[in-house]
C-alpha positions as CSV (number, residue, x, y, z in Angstrom):
1,M,-18.3,-39.5,98.6
2,P,-19.8,-36.0,99.3
3,S,-18.4,-33.4,96.9
4,A,-16.2,-30.6,98.6
5,S,-16.7,-27.1,98.1
6,P,-13.9,-24.8,98.6
7,A,-12.9,-24.0,102.3
8,E,-13.9,-20.6,103.2
9,R,-11.5,-20.5,106.4
10,H,-9.2,-22.6,108.6
11,V,-10.2,-23.6,112.1
12,G,-7.3,-23.8,114.4
13,A,-6.9,-26.5,116.8
14,A,-7.2,-24.6,119.8
15,T,-10.6,-23.2,118.4
16,V,-11.7,-26.8,117.7
17,A,-10.9,-27.8,121.1
18,R,-13.0,-24.7,122.6
19,I,-16.1,-25.4,120.5
20,L,-16.0,-29.4,121.4
21,G,-16.1,-28.2,125.1
22,R,-16.8,-31.5,127.3
23,W,-16.5,-34.3,124.8
24,S,-15.2,-37.4,126.3
25,L,-17.4,-40.3,127.2
26,P,-17.3,-44.0,128.2
27,G,-16.0,-45.9,125.3
28,P,-13.5,-46.0,122.5
29,G,-12.0,-42.3,122.8
30,Y,-12.0,-41.9,118.8
31,V,-15.9,-42.5,118.8
32,A,-16.4,-39.9,121.2
33,L,-14.1,-37.4,119.5
34,A,-15.9,-38.3,116.3
35,D,-19.3,-38.0,117.5
36,G,-18.4,-34.7,119.2
37,L,-17.2,-33.4,115.9
38,R,-20.1,-34.4,114.1
39,R,-22.8,-32.9,116.2
40,C,-20.7,-29.5,116.2
41,V,-21.1,-29.9,112.2
42,L,-24.9,-30.8,112.5
43,D,-25.7,-27.8,115.0
44,G,-23.5,-25.2,113.0
45,T,-20.9,-24.3,115.5
46,L,-18.3,-26.0,113.2
47,P,-19.1,-24.2,109.9
48,L,-19.3,-26.6,106.6
49,W,-16.4,-26.0,104.6
50,S,-14.1,-25.3,107.3
51,R,-10.4,-26.7,107.0
52,M,-9.8,-28.6,109.8
53,P,-6.4,-28.7,111.9
54,S,-4.0,-31.7,111.0
55,E,-4.5,-34.8,113.4
56,R,-1.2,-34.1,115.2
57,D,-2.4,-30.5,115.9
58,L,-5.9,-31.6,117.2
59,A,-4.2,-34.3,119.3
60,A,-1.9,-32.0,120.9
61,A,-4.8,-29.4,121.7
62,L,-7.0,-32.0,123.2
63,G,-4.3,-33.8,125.1
64,V,-4.9,-37.2,123.4
65,S,-2.8,-39.3,121.0
66,R,-2.4,-39.0,117.4
67,T,-4.0,-42.4,116.9
68,T,-7.0,-41.1,118.4
69,T,-7.6,-38.1,116.4
70,S,-6.5,-40.0,113.2
71,A,-9.3,-43.0,113.9
72,A,-12.0,-39.9,114.7
73,Y,-11.3,-38.4,111.5
74,Q,-11.6,-41.6,109.6
75,R,-14.8,-42.2,111.0
76,L,-16.0,-39.0,110.3
77,R,-15.0,-39.4,106.4
78,E,-16.9,-42.8,106.7
79,L,-20.2,-41.2,108.0
80,G,-19.9,-38.6,105.3
81,F,-18.9,-35.2,107.7
82,L,-15.3,-35.0,106.5
83,V,-13.7,-34.8,103.1
84,T,-9.8,-35.1,102.6
85,R,-8.3,-34.0,99.3
86,R,-4.3,-34.2,98.7
87,G,-3.1,-30.5,99.1
88,S,-6.1,-29.3,100.4
89,G,-6.5,-31.0,103.9
90,S,-9.6,-32.1,105.7
91,V,-12.8,-30.0,105.1
92,T,-16.1,-30.3,107.0
93,T,-19.1,-31.4,105.0
94,L,-22.9,-33.3,105.1
95,P,-23.6,-36.8,104.2
96,G,-24.1,-36.8,100.1
97,G,-23.2,-33.1,100.0
98,R,-26.9,-32.0,101.1
99,R,-27.8,-28.5,101.0
100,H,-31.2,-27.0,102.0
101,Q,-32.3,-24.4,99.8
102,V,-32.6,-21.5,101.8
103,G,-34.4,-18.0,100.6
104,A,-38.1,-16.5,100.6
105,L,-40.3,-19.1,101.6
106,V,-44.2,-19.1,102.1
107,A,-46.5,-21.8,103.7
108,D,-48.4,-24.2,101.9
109,E,-51.9,-22.9,102.1
110,S,-53.4,-26.3,101.3
111,D,-52.5,-27.3,105.0
112,D,-54.6,-24.7,106.4
113,D,-57.5,-27.1,107.5
114,A,-55.3,-29.8,108.9
115,G,-55.6,-31.1,112.4
116,G,-59.3,-31.2,112.7
117,P,-61.8,-28.4,114.0
118,G,-60.3,-25.1,114.5
119,R,-57.6,-23.3,112.5
120,L,-54.3,-24.3,112.2
121,V,-51.8,-22.8,114.6
122,D,-49.3,-20.8,112.6
123,L,-45.8,-20.7,114.5
124,T,-43.8,-19.6,111.4
125,M,-44.2,-15.8,112.0
126,A,-42.0,-13.7,114.4
127,A,-44.2,-10.8,114.0
128,P,-46.3,-8.9,117.0
129,S,-49.9,-7.9,115.9
130,A,-50.3,-3.8,115.5
131,P,-50.6,-1.9,119.0
132,T,-53.7,0.1,119.8
133,E,-52.1,3.3,119.2
134,L,-51.8,2.5,115.5
135,H,-55.3,3.6,115.0
136,H,-54.8,7.0,116.6
137,A,-51.6,7.4,114.6
138,S,-53.1,6.8,111.5
139,V,-55.6,9.4,111.9
140,R,-53.3,11.9,113.0
141,A,-51.3,11.0,109.9
142,L,-54.4,11.6,107.5
143,E,-54.7,14.8,109.0
144,A,-51.4,16.0,108.2
145,L,-51.2,14.7,104.9
146,P,-53.0,17.5,103.1
147,R,-49.9,19.6,104.0
148,H,-48.0,17.8,101.8
149,L,-50.2,17.1,98.8
150,S,-49.2,20.2,96.7
151,G,-45.7,18.2,96.4
152,T,-44.9,15.1,94.2
153,G,-45.0,12.7,97.3
154,Y,-41.8,11.3,96.6
155,T,-39.2,11.4,99.3
156,Y,-36.1,10.4,98.0
157,L,-34.0,10.2,101.5
158,G,-36.9,10.2,103.7
159,L,-39.4,12.7,105.1
160,P,-37.7,15.5,106.8
161,A,-39.5,15.0,110.2
162,L,-39.0,11.5,110.2
163,R,-35.4,11.8,109.5
164,A,-35.1,14.1,112.2
165,A,-37.2,12.0,114.6
166,L,-34.8,9.1,113.9
167,A,-31.7,10.9,114.5
168,E,-32.9,12.0,117.6
169,R,-33.9,8.6,118.5
170,Y,-30.3,7.4,118.0
171,T,-29.0,10.4,119.8
172,R,-31.0,9.5,122.8
173,R,-29.3,6.0,122.6
174,G,-26.0,7.4,122.7
175,T,-25.0,7.6,119.2
176,P,-25.1,11.6,118.0
177,T,-26.9,11.6,114.7
178,R,-27.7,14.1,112.0
179,P,-30.7,13.7,109.8
180,D,-28.2,13.3,106.8
181,E,-26.9,10.1,108.3
182,I,-30.7,8.7,107.9
183,L,-31.8,7.1,104.8
184,V,-35.6,5.9,105.3
185,T,-36.2,2.8,103.3
186,S,-39.6,0.6,102.6
187,G,-38.5,-1.6,105.5
188,A,-35.3,-3.3,106.9
189,Q,-35.2,-6.1,104.0
190,P,-35.0,-3.7,101.3
191,A,-32.7,-1.7,103.3
192,L,-30.3,-5.0,103.6
193,S,-31.1,-5.8,100.0
194,L,-29.8,-2.2,99.1
195,L,-26.6,-2.5,101.3
196,T,-25.9,-5.8,99.8
197,G,-26.8,-4.9,96.1
198,T,-24.6,-1.6,96.2
199,L,-21.8,-3.0,98.0
200,A,-21.5,-6.4,96.9
201,G,-21.7,-8.5,93.6
202,P,-21.3,-12.1,92.3
203,G,-18.5,-14.1,93.9
204,D,-17.9,-11.5,96.7
205,R,-17.9,-12.9,100.4
206,I,-20.2,-11.7,103.0
207,V,-20.2,-12.9,106.6
208,L,-23.0,-14.0,108.1
209,E,-24.0,-15.1,111.7
210,H,-24.7,-19.0,111.6
211,P,-27.7,-19.2,112.3
212,T,-29.5,-16.1,110.9
213,Y,-32.6,-14.6,109.5
214,P,-33.3,-16.7,106.1
215,N,-34.1,-13.1,104.3
216,T,-30.4,-12.3,105.1
217,I,-29.3,-15.6,103.2
218,G,-31.7,-14.7,100.4
219,A,-30.4,-11.1,100.2
220,V,-26.8,-12.4,99.7
221,R,-27.6,-15.1,97.3
222,A,-29.7,-12.5,95.4
223,V,-26.7,-10.7,94.5
224,S,-24.5,-14.0,93.7
225,A,-22.5,-13.2,96.5
226,R,-20.9,-16.0,98.8
227,P,-22.2,-16.3,102.5
228,V,-19.4,-17.1,105.0
229,P,-21.0,-18.5,108.2
230,V,-19.9,-17.8,111.7
231,P,-21.3,-19.8,114.6
232,V,-23.2,-17.9,117.5
233,G,-23.0,-18.7,121.0
234,A,-24.6,-18.1,124.3
235,H,-23.5,-14.4,123.9
236,G,-24.0,-13.8,120.2
237,V,-21.7,-14.4,117.4
238,D,-18.2,-15.9,118.2
239,V,-16.2,-12.7,117.8
240,D,-12.8,-14.6,117.7
241,L,-14.1,-16.6,114.8
242,L,-15.5,-13.5,113.2
243,E,-12.3,-12.1,113.1
244,S,-10.7,-14.9,111.8
245,A,-13.2,-15.1,108.9
246,V,-12.8,-11.7,107.9
247,R,-9.0,-11.8,108.4
248,Q,-9.2,-14.8,105.9
249,T,-11.8,-14.3,103.4
250,A,-11.7,-10.7,103.1
251,P,-15.4,-10.1,102.9
252,R,-17.3,-7.1,101.3
253,L,-19.5,-6.6,104.5
254,V,-20.6,-8.3,107.7
255,H,-23.9,-8.7,108.7
256,L,-24.6,-9.3,112.5
257,T,-27.9,-8.8,114.6
258,P,-26.1,-7.7,117.9
259,D,-29.6,-7.5,120.1
260,H,-31.9,-10.2,120.7
261,H,-30.8,-12.2,117.4
262,N,-33.0,-14.2,115.2
263,P,-33.5,-16.6,115.8
264,T,-31.1,-17.5,119.0
265,G,-32.2,-14.7,121.1
266,T,-28.8,-13.8,122.1
267,S,-27.2,-10.3,122.3
268,L,-23.4,-9.0,122.2
269,D,-21.9,-7.8,125.5
270,E,-20.3,-4.3,125.7
271,D,-16.8,-6.2,125.4
272,A,-17.9,-7.9,122.2
273,R,-19.4,-4.5,120.8
274,E,-16.0,-2.7,121.2
275,R,-14.2,-5.9,119.9
276,V,-16.4,-5.6,116.6
277,R,-16.0,-2.1,116.2
278,R,-12.2,-2.3,116.5
279,L,-12.4,-5.1,114.1
280,A,-14.0,-3.3,111.5
281,E,-11.8,-0.2,111.7
282,K,-8.7,-2.7,111.8
283,H,-9.7,-4.6,108.5
284,R,-11.6,-1.7,107.1
285,T,-14.8,-3.8,106.5
286,L,-17.9,-2.4,106.7
287,V,-20.4,-4.3,109.2
288,V,-23.9,-3.9,109.3
289,G,-25.8,-4.0,112.3
290,D,-29.4,-5.3,112.2
291,E,-31.4,-3.4,114.9
292,T,-34.9,-4.5,114.2
293,L,-35.3,-6.4,117.5
294,T,-33.2,-3.8,119.4
295,D,-36.3,-2.5,121.0
296,L,-37.9,-5.8,122.5
297,T,-35.5,-6.1,125.7
298,L,-37.8,-8.1,128.1
299,D,-35.2,-8.7,130.8
300,G,-32.6,-6.8,132.4
301,P,-31.3,-3.6,130.8
302,A,-31.6,-2.3,127.1
303,P,-28.4,-3.3,125.1
304,S,-26.2,-0.3,124.5
305,S,-25.8,1.4,120.9
306,F,-24.1,-1.2,118.5
307,T,-22.3,2.2,116.7
308,G,-21.0,3.6,119.9
309,P,-20.6,7.2,120.8
310,V,-19.3,8.3,117.3
311,T,-20.1,7.8,113.5
312,R,-17.7,5.5,112.0
313,A,-17.3,4.8,108.2
314,T,-17.0,1.1,108.8
315,L,-20.2,0.5,110.9
316,V,-24.0,0.9,109.7
317,T,-27.2,-0.1,111.5
318,V,-30.5,-1.1,109.9
319,G,-33.8,-0.6,111.7
320,S,-37.4,-0.9,111.2
321,A,-40.9,-0.3,112.6
322,S,-42.0,-3.8,111.7
323,K,-41.4,-5.4,115.1
324,T,-41.5,-2.3,117.5
325,F,-44.8,-1.2,116.0
326,W,-46.3,-3.4,113.1
327,G,-45.1,-5.3,110.0
328,G,-47.8,-3.7,108.0
329,L,-45.9,-0.3,108.3
330,R,-43.4,-0.6,105.8
331,V,-40.8,1.8,106.6
332,G,-37.3,1.2,107.3
333,W,-34.1,2.8,107.9
334,I,-30.2,3.0,107.3
335,R,-28.0,4.8,109.7
336,G,-24.5,5.4,108.5
337,H,-22.1,7.9,107.4
338,R,-23.6,10.8,105.5
339,D,-21.1,9.7,102.1
340,L,-22.6,6.0,102.6
341,V,-26.3,7.4,103.0
342,A,-25.6,9.5,99.7
343,R,-24.4,6.6,97.5
344,L,-27.2,4.2,98.7
345,A,-29.7,7.1,98.1
346,A,-28.7,7.3,94.5
347,E,-28.5,3.7,94.1
348,R,-32.0,3.3,95.6
349,A,-33.4,5.5,92.9
350,H,-33.2,2.8,90.8
351,H,-35.5,0.6,92.6
352,D,-38.5,1.8,94.5
353,I,-37.4,5.5,94.5
354,S,-39.5,6.5,98.0
355,T,-40.9,5.0,100.9
356,A,-44.7,5.7,101.2
357,L,-45.4,9.2,102.4
358,L,-48.4,8.2,104.3
359,D,-46.7,5.3,106.2
360,Q,-44.1,7.8,107.1
361,L,-46.2,10.2,108.6
362,V,-47.9,7.3,110.7
363,L,-44.6,6.6,111.8
364,V,-43.7,9.9,112.9
365,E,-46.6,10.2,115.0
366,L,-46.0,6.5,116.5
367,L,-42.8,7.6,117.5
368,E,-44.3,10.1,119.8
369,V,-45.9,7.7,121.8
370,E,-43.3,5.0,121.5
371,D,-42.6,4.5,125.1
372,Q,-46.2,3.9,126.0
373,V,-46.3,1.3,122.8
374,L,-43.2,-0.6,124.0
375,A,-44.2,-1.1,127.6
376,T,-47.3,-2.6,126.5
377,R,-45.5,-4.7,124.0
378,R,-42.9,-5.9,126.2
379,A,-45.4,-7.0,128.9
380,E,-47.5,-8.8,126.6
381,L,-44.4,-10.8,124.9
382,R,-42.9,-11.2,128.3
383,E,-46.4,-13.3,129.4
384,R,-46.3,-15.1,125.8
385,R,-42.8,-16.1,126.3
386,D,-43.1,-17.3,129.6
387,A,-46.4,-19.2,128.7
388,L,-44.6,-20.5,125.7
389,V,-41.5,-21.9,127.8
390,A,-44.1,-23.3,130.7
391,A,-46.2,-25.1,127.7
392,L,-42.8,-26.8,126.3
393,T,-41.7,-27.8,129.9
394,R,-45.0,-29.9,130.5
395,E,-45.6,-31.4,126.9
396,V,-41.9,-32.3,125.4
397,P,-38.5,-33.1,126.3
398,W,-36.8,-30.8,124.5
399,R,-34.1,-28.1,125.8
400,V,-35.2,-24.6,126.0
401,T,-33.1,-21.4,126.3
402,V,-34.9,-18.4,127.7
403,P,-33.8,-15.2,125.7
404,A,-33.8,-12.1,127.6
405,G,-35.7,-10.5,124.7
406,G,-36.9,-10.8,121.0
407,L,-39.6,-12.7,119.4
408,C,-38.6,-16.4,119.6
409,L,-37.1,-19.6,121.2
410,W,-34.6,-21.5,119.5
411,V,-35.4,-25.3,121.0
412,D,-32.9,-28.1,120.8
413,L,-34.9,-31.0,119.8
414,G,-32.3,-33.5,120.8
415,A,-32.3,-35.4,117.6
416,P,-31.7,-34.2,113.6
417,V,-35.8,-34.6,113.0
418,S,-36.4,-30.8,112.4
419,S,-37.5,-30.8,108.9
420,A,-39.2,-34.1,109.7
421,L,-41.3,-32.4,112.4
422,A,-42.2,-29.5,110.1
423,A,-43.3,-31.7,107.6
424,V,-45.8,-33.9,109.5
425,A,-46.8,-30.9,112.0
426,P,-49.5,-29.3,109.6
427,R,-51.3,-32.9,109.6
428,Y,-51.5,-32.3,113.2
429,G,-53.0,-28.7,113.3
430,V,-49.5,-26.7,113.6
431,R,-47.0,-25.3,111.2
432,T,-43.4,-24.3,112.2
433,V,-40.3,-23.8,110.0
434,P,-37.6,-26.0,110.3
435,G,-34.0,-25.2,111.6
436,P,-32.1,-25.7,108.5
437,I,-34.0,-22.7,107.1
438,F,-31.9,-20.2,109.4
439,G,-28.5,-22.0,108.0
440,V,-26.7,-21.7,104.9
441,D,-25.4,-25.4,104.7
442,G,-28.3,-27.9,106.1
443,S,-27.0,-27.3,109.5
444,F,-29.5,-27.1,112.5
445,E,-31.4,-30.4,111.9
446,S,-32.0,-30.6,115.6
447,R,-33.3,-27.2,116.0
448,L,-36.3,-25.3,115.9
449,R,-37.5,-21.7,116.1
450,L,-41.0,-21.0,117.8
451,P,-42.0,-17.3,118.3
452,F,-44.1,-16.4,121.0
453,C,-45.9,-13.4,119.3
454,L,-49.8,-15.5,119.5
455,P,-51.9,-15.0,122.1
456,V,-51.3,-17.5,125.1
457,E,-54.0,-19.8,124.3
458,D,-52.7,-20.2,120.9
459,L,-49.6,-20.8,121.9
460,E,-50.5,-23.4,124.2
461,Q,-52.5,-25.2,121.8
462,G,-50.0,-25.1,119.2
463,V,-47.7,-26.8,121.6
464,S,-50.1,-29.5,122.4
465,R,-50.1,-30.2,118.8
466,L,-46.5,-29.9,118.0
467,A,-46.4,-32.8,120.7
468,T,-48.6,-34.9,119.0
469,A,-46.4,-34.3,115.8
470,W,-43.5,-35.0,117.5
471,A,-44.7,-38.5,118.8
472,A,-44.6,-39.4,115.2
473,V,-41.2,-38.5,114.4
474,A,-39.3,-38.7,117.7
475,P,-36.5,-41.4,117.8
476,D,-37.2,-44.5,119.7
477,D,-34.6,-43.4,122.5
478,A,-36.4,-39.8,123.0
479,P,-37.0,-38.9,126.5
480,A,-40.6,-38.8,127.6
481,A,-42.9,-36.1,127.2
482,G,-42.7,-33.3,130.0
483,G,-38.8,-33.5,130.5
484,A,-37.9,-30.0,128.5
485,R,-35.1,-28.3,130.6
486,G,-34.9,-24.7,130.4
487,T,-32.1,-22.1,131.1
488,R,-31.6,-18.4,130.5
489,H,-29.0,-17.2,128.4
490,G,-25.9,-16.8,130.3
491,E,-26.5,-19.1,132.8
492,S,-25.1,-22.7,133.3
493,G,-27.1,-25.4,132.0
494,P,-27.6,-28.0,129.3
495,T,-28.6,-25.1,126.9
496,A,-26.2,-22.4,128.1
497,D,-24.4,-22.0,124.8
498,A,-27.0,-21.1,122.0
499,G,-24.7,-23.5,119.8
500,M,-24.4,-26.4,122.0
501,P,-24.3,-29.7,120.2
502,A,-27.1,-31.8,120.5
503,A,-27.3,-34.9,122.0
504,A,-25.8,-37.8,120.1
505,D,-27.7,-38.9,117.1
506,D,-27.8,-41.2,114.1
507,P,-26.6,-40.1,110.8
508,T,-28.7,-42.3,109.1
509,E,-31.8,-40.1,110.2
510,L,-30.6,-37.0,108.1
511,T,-32.5,-37.9,105.1
512,V,-36.1,-36.5,106.1
513,P,-38.9,-35.0,104.2
514,A,-39.1,-31.7,102.4
515,P,-40.2,-28.8,104.7
516,P,-44.0,-28.0,104.1
517,F,-43.2,-24.6,102.2
518,V,-43.4,-23.5,98.4
519,G,-43.1,-20.9,96.0
520,A,-42.0,-17.3,97.2
521,G,-42.9,-15.3,100.2
522,A,-40.8,-14.7,103.4
523,V,-40.1,-16.1,107.1
524,V,-40.3,-13.3,109.4
């Protein structure tokens, strides 16, 4: 029997019924119910270590007999997806207590020549190449550098000109900001690590979206804190479950990506943003909004400011130059109440002290031509996204939801073979990141993140190679190639919910080869 971990929260019967959606199928009702709950666990919409409602309460919520829910729970215990102990109720788990090790990862270089002639297509990196304006901005920065050479080169809070430019940028987006509410860092990841290291410690709980960016999970675990996952749906994080998690676990902080979430591509609507702001105030819990992808809206209007029209002590945002401009430009920032900024700056002095001055000067120049850069960037990403969706539709039978922005697709494979696919893919000349890397507990085996940052030709070649790799691991009952289905976020369709359970699968298929990653590095 799998060993249970202390339950992080209780999930009510009404919530389970909402997450399940339409679950009834021909055949025994308890089998269909158990399969529906199992798929929810596998796909992360029902978090691990959640205490389930009683059999009686769930039966009432679903309108079925207690005999049906009792038999379904027993089937889940036999399959290893539920463990029940006297006094603690029934808690969701995985067969064998299996958990994926999630953290900083790097691809195995020994696979680089796989796949025959031509280089390996790397679909692990959700990061664009540099804009053409970067070179000119760098020249201008070098011309400005002599004015700073008489000083030490250390800018503990950030270059004043950059802090002023970033403050004006926030003000234009609807959040009036002063320079003393900005702390410049050496990227978004150092900013997040600074926040978690300053505000949380061993044993503290930090609420995360599920799935989420792998290095966010790594930052939480680096300070020995405990990640508390909350599912992401078709419109971003499930705010009802978020408030429940905050109320039940009293976290030190909450981390959200409100705009073009990595990896699902979802965004919070205006109502959800306001609910999060009220939640933060009500529970006096710091909410961190990761805005590294905010600029990359490809369809529809740009998202509104996550912070809102006033500075709040319970809301802080993190930004970065890496996605808007280039990952080689190591500049990020934190926007928050000036008291928090001062505290973070004092703590930051014990780590990297200051962000590289020349990089900051380059960013100042790039912000002057930001609209021009983004117009080109968005058009290019839109073309590549559409080309990737078209290639998947031709080549594989997966379900695809088309995001309105961001850098990647969150593909539903229809079977729990993501790690197996990632393990064999380099043999066919393509590299991918398996879905469970984006979870805290082994979920998302039916999911695959596919960035659309490469040129169209590379994306099409990568999908062709993935289709060949898929043939090696696909279940016998998988649909034929060319059956991919696509919807856009918010539309009705087979994948309108980013966390929708995948098609029925065999629990014996959960034992898969380890992902082809070793050592320390980064998934972006």
